[in-house]
C-alpha positions as CSV (number, residue, x, y, z in Angstrom):
1,M,0.0,0.0,0.0
2,G,1.3,3.5,-0.8
3,R,2.1,6.1,1.8
4,L,-1.0,8.2,1.0
5,P,-4.2,6.1,0.8
6,P,-6.7,7.3,-1.7
7,T,-9.2,10.0,-0.5
8,P,-12.7,8.6,-0.9
9,R,-14.6,10.5,-3.6
10,E,-17.2,11.6,-1.0
11,A,-14.5,13.2,1.1
12,L,-13.2,15.4,-1.7
13,S,-13.8,19.2,-1.4
14,P,-15.7,20.8,-4.3
15,E,-12.4,22.0,-5.8
16,Q,-10.8,18.6,-5.5
17,L,-13.8,17.0,-7.0
18,R,-13.8,19.4,-10.0
19,V,-10.0,18.8,-10.6
20,N,-10.5,15.0,-10.2
21,D,-13.2,15.0,-12.8
22,L,-11.1,17.1,-15.1
23,I,-8.3,14.6,-14.8
24,Q,-10.6,11.7,-15.4
25,A,-12.2,13.3,-18.4
26,G,-8.8,14.0,-19.9
27,R,-8.0,10.3,-19.6
28,G,-11.3,9.3,-21.2
29,R,-12.9,8.2,-17.9
30,S,-15.7,9.4,-15.7
31,G,-16.4,9.0,-12.1
32,G,-13.9,7.2,-9.9
33,L,-10.7,8.7,-8.4
34,A,-7.6,9.8,-10.3
35,G,-4.7,7.5,-9.4
36,G,-1.0,7.5,-9.7
37,P,0.6,10.9,-9.3
38,F,-2.7,12.6,-9.7
39,G,-4.0,10.9,-6.6
40,V,-1.1,12.4,-4.7
41,W,-1.4,15.8,-6.3
42,L,-5.2,15.9,-5.7
43,R,-4.5,16.9,-2.1
44,D,-3.5,20.3,-3.6
45,P,-6.0,21.1,-6.4
46,V,-4.2,24.3,-7.5
47,L,-0.9,22.4,-8.0
48,T,-2.8,19.5,-9.6
49,E,-4.5,21.7,-12.2
50,K,-1.2,23.4,-13.2
51,A,0.7,20.0,-13.3
52,V,-2.1,18.4,-15.3
53,A,-2.0,21.2,-17.9
54,L,1.7,20.6,-18.5
55,Y,1.2,16.8,-18.5
56,H,-1.5,17.1,-21.2
57,H,0.8,19.3,-23.3
58,L,3.7,17.0,-23.0
59,R,1.6,13.9,-23.7
60,H,-0.4,15.2,-26.6
61,D,1.0,18.4,-28.2
62,L,4.7,17.7,-28.8
63,A,6.2,17.4,-32.2
64,A,8.5,14.7,-31.0
65,P,7.5,11.2,-32.3
66,Q,5.6,9.2,-29.6
67,R,8.1,6.4,-29.8
68,L,10.9,8.8,-28.7
69,C,8.7,10.2,-25.9
70,E,8.0,6.7,-24.6
71,L,11.6,5.8,-24.8
72,A,12.7,8.8,-22.8
73,I,9.9,8.1,-20.2
74,L,10.9,4.4,-19.9
75,V,14.6,5.3,-19.4
76,T,13.5,7.8,-16.7
77,A,11.2,5.4,-15.0
78,R,13.9,2.7,-15.0
79,A,16.5,5.1,-13.7
80,W,14.3,5.8,-10.6
81,T,12.7,2.3,-10.5
82,A,9.4,4.2,-10.6
83,Q,7.1,1.2,-10.7
84,Y,3.9,3.1,-11.5
85,E,5.5,5.2,-14.2
86,W,7.0,2.1,-15.8
87,Q,3.7,0.3,-15.7
88,A,1.8,3.3,-17.1
89,H,4.2,3.6,-20.1
90,E,5.5,0.1,-21.0
91,K,2.2,-0.8,-22.6
92,H,2.4,2.3,-24.9
93,A,6.0,1.8,-26.1
94,V,5.6,-0.9,-28.7
95,P,2.3,0.4,-30.1
96,A,4.1,3.8,-30.5
97,G,6.8,2.1,-32.7
98,L,9.5,1.1,-30.2
99,D,11.0,-2.3,-30.6
100,A,10.0,-4.8,-27.8
101,A,13.6,-5.8,-27.5
102,I,14.5,-2.2,-26.6
103,V,11.8,-2.1,-23.9
104,D,13.0,-5.5,-22.5
105,A,16.7,-4.3,-22.4
106,I,15.7,-1.2,-20.5
107,R,13.6,-3.2,-18.1
108,H,16.7,-5.3,-17.3
109,R,19.1,-2.4,-17.2
110,R,20.9,-3.6,-20.4
111,K,21.9,-1.2,-23.2
112,P,19.5,-1.8,-26.0
113,V,20.6,-2.4,-29.6
114,F,19.2,0.4,-31.8
115,S,18.6,0.4,-35.5
116,K,17.5,4.1,-35.5
117,Q,19.9,6.9,-34.7
118,D,17.2,9.1,-33.1
119,E,16.3,6.4,-30.6
120,E,19.9,5.8,-29.7
121,I,20.6,9.4,-29.0
122,V,17.4,9.9,-27.0
123,Y,18.4,6.9,-24.9
124,E,22.0,8.2,-24.4
125,L,20.9,11.8,-23.5
126,T,18.2,10.6,-21.1
127,L,20.5,8.1,-19.4
128,E,23.2,10.7,-19.1
129,L,20.8,13.2,-17.6
130,Q,19.6,10.6,-15.1
131,E,22.9,9.1,-14.2
132,R,25.3,12.1,-14.4
133,R,22.7,14.8,-13.7
134,S,24.3,16.7,-16.7
135,L,24.5,16.5,-20.4
136,S,28.0,16.4,-21.9
137,E,29.0,18.6,-24.9
138,P,29.4,15.6,-27.2
139,T,26.0,14.1,-26.4
140,Y,24.4,17.5,-26.6
141,A,26.0,18.2,-30.0
142,Q,25.0,14.8,-31.4
143,A,21.4,15.2,-30.1
144,R,21.1,18.6,-31.6
145,E,22.4,17.4,-34.9
146,V,20.1,14.3,-35.0
147,L,17.0,15.7,-33.4
148,G,17.2,19.4,-34.1
149,E,16.9,22.1,-31.5
150,A,13.1,22.1,-31.1
151,L,12.8,18.4,-30.5
152,L,15.8,18.5,-28.2
153,I,14.1,21.1,-26.1
154,E,10.9,19.1,-26.0
155,L,12.6,15.9,-25.0
156,V,14.8,17.4,-22.3
157,T,11.7,19.1,-20.9
158,L,9.8,15.7,-21.1
159,V,12.7,14.0,-19.2
160,G,12.5,16.7,-16.5
161,F,8.8,16.4,-16.1
162,Y,8.9,12.6,-15.9
163,T,11.8,12.8,-13.5
164,M,9.6,15.0,-11.3
165,L,6.8,12.4,-11.6
166,A,9.2,9.5,-10.8
167,I,10.4,11.3,-7.6
168,L,6.8,11.9,-6.6
169,L,5.8,8.3,-7.2
170,V,8.9,6.8,-5.5
171,G,8.7,9.3,-2.6
172,F,5.1,8.4,-1.9
173,D,5.5,4.7,-2.8
174,V,2.5,4.9,-5.2
175,D,0.8,1.5,-5.7
176,I,0.8,-0.2,-9.1
177,P,-2.2,-2.1,-10.4
178,K,-2.7,-5.5,-8.6
179,D,-2.1,-7.5,-11.8
180,A,1.1,-5.6,-12.8
181,V,4.5,-7.2,-12.6
182,K,7.2,-5.0,-10.9
183,I,10.4,-4.1,-12.6
184,P,13.4,-5.5,-10.8
185,V,15.2,-3.2,-8.4
């Protein structure tokens, strides 16, 4: 069980209820309680509303191909062993165009074999940001050359946002679905 148990729907304030329903509608759901990071944030509806706006922009409005976004998110989730984040995004990676062998390698902390240069540089820059907490000049230069400045900005921002989510999820030990298989520590 996570550190913060879900707040029953009937115990939500009108503002929390409004924001919860906004989150659920954005995810194609109605009723029920928002889970994952949203369940934690819901305790502060103003923060939640602002975070959700950025979340929706990063999930739906970027020019970066979805397979690159999912790759960056999975590398981030794995770096933090953020179980909920991994579970939420592993299922999107292959349908978004990422090879299943890449997903499996990341799951087991092995370097994937890439056939696409853009995937390899997204993996390298995300891993470098997570492990070294910086981005070397050679990696930056290659990423800028392969991805272009606009995509590089989007992807580094995405990594930052999902790092924030990973810390939130790990810090509050947010539960994963009962049927989900945890990634190894």
